N, C-alpha and C positions, 0 to 999 in steps of 0.2 A: 803142215799138209794134213796131218791126221784130223785136226779139228774140222777142216774143210770137208774131207771125205766123210767123216762121221756125221756131219750135218746133212749131207746128201742121203746117206744110207739110213738116217734116222727120221726121214720125212714121214709125216702121217699118211701121205699118199706115197705108197711104196712101189708102185709099178713103174720103176725107173730103169733106164739104161744109162749107166754112168760110164762115159767115155773119158778116160784120162789120157791126155797127151803130155808126155814127159819131153819138154822142149830142151833136151840135152843138158839137163841140170847136172851139177857136179856135187850136190849136197846129200845124195842118197835118196832123193825123192822117188826115183824109179823103184828102188828096193822096197821102200815103204808102200808104194802103190801096189806092187806085186805081192805084198804080204797079206793083202785082203783076200780071203777065200770066198767072198760073196760072189755068186754067179752074175750079179748085175754089174760088176766092175770089169771093164775092158781097158787094158793099158797098152798104149802105143808109144814107142820111143822114136824120137827124131834124132838122126845122127849128129846134127849141128843145131845150134840155137837159131830159130827162125822168127821168134817173137810171137806175141799173143794172137795177132790177126791170122797169121799163117797157121798156127796150131789149132785155132778154132775152125778155120776153113778145112783143115785136114780132118778134124773130127767129124765135120758135117757129112763126109762121104760114108761114114759108118752108122750114122743116125737112122734108126728104124721107127722112131716115134713121131707123133703128130706135132710135138712141141719140143723146143730146145731152150735151155737156159745155160748160162755160162757161170762158172765160179772159179776165181783165181785162188791160188794156193794159200794166200794170206787172208782170205775172207771166209765167212760161213753164213749159212741160212738159218732163219727161224724155222722151227720144226714144222710149221703149217704153211710155209711159203707156197709150195707147189699146190697143195690142197686148195688154198684160197685163190690163187691165180688161175688154176684150172677151172674153178667154178665161174670165174669172170669170163674167161674165153669160151667156155662151153655154152654159156648162156647168151653170148654176144658174137654170133658168127661173123659179123662185119669187122670185128676187131682183129688186127693182125698180130698184136702184141699187147702186153700190159706190163706194168712195173710197180714197184712199191718203194717206200722210203728206205733209206739205208742209215744205219747208225755207226758212229765211229766208236770202236771198242779198243781199250788199251790192252797192254800186255797182261794185265791182271784180270781181264774179262769184264771190266767195268765200262759201262756206256759213258762216253764223254759228251756231256751236254754243254760244254763251254760256249758261252756267248762271246767271249773274247779269248784270246790265247791261240795256241798253235793249231787247233782244229776248227776254229770258229767259221772260217770260210767254207769248209767242207760241210759242216752242219747246216749252214745257211743254204748251200747248194742243194743238199739232199732232202731238206725239209721245207720245200716250197709249196705253198697252197696254190695249186693250179686246178682250175675247174673245167677247162675245155681246150680244144685243139688250138684255137686262135690265141688264147692266153699262153699256152705252152710255147707256141711258135714265137710269140713276142718275147717271152722270157729267154728262150734259147738264143734268139738273135741279139738281144740287148744285154743280157746278163750272163749267159753261158748255160752249159748243159747241167741239168739237175737230175739226170738218170744215171745211177750207178749200174754198170754193165751186169753185175751179179744179181741185180734186182729184177731183171727183165725175164719174161717168158714169151717166146716168139713162136708163131706157127712155123714149122719146118718148111712148108711149101713157100712161104714168104721169103725166108732167108735164102732158100735155094734160088728163087726167082730173081732176087737182086744180086745173085752171085757171091753170097757170103759177105764177109767183112772186107773193108777196104784195106788192102795190103800196104798202102802208103802211110797208114796211121800206126807206126811202130809203137809209139808210147801213148797215143791218145785214142785207143780203141773204144773207150767208153763213149766217144763222140760219134761212132759209126752206127 
């Protein structure tokens, strides 16, 4: 969890509100989150595990910014993620969201670029060359989702307008 939190707080764009929802974890996550004295960190504890979609929708009620991005406890962001994505959305008002590629990183911090092996299917999913809406839709419908939820940046108003994330997707929230 510290790697994830530090990657948010270490962004080159630092005007962030970090809303952490502790989904009734039993591994000390709540204590770790509360150990941060940074005023940008807000921690909310759920009394029972409700899964990612619920936790994200719960966090949405506290969001004050124009944009929202999600990050799971076992993921982390490149230090310029928000800076680069904000530049895209700020210069393209018609865009409701944007996303970037995701890399698979092992327990040693090494990027896994396996073309075969246990992460090959993930690398292929997250490193797809798609140039437009039609091409993306065809890829999504015929080959599957190529967007990692932690790579997205979404306009808050859009997420609120659609009612947040689909609560029926307990394990597949990346597809919402």
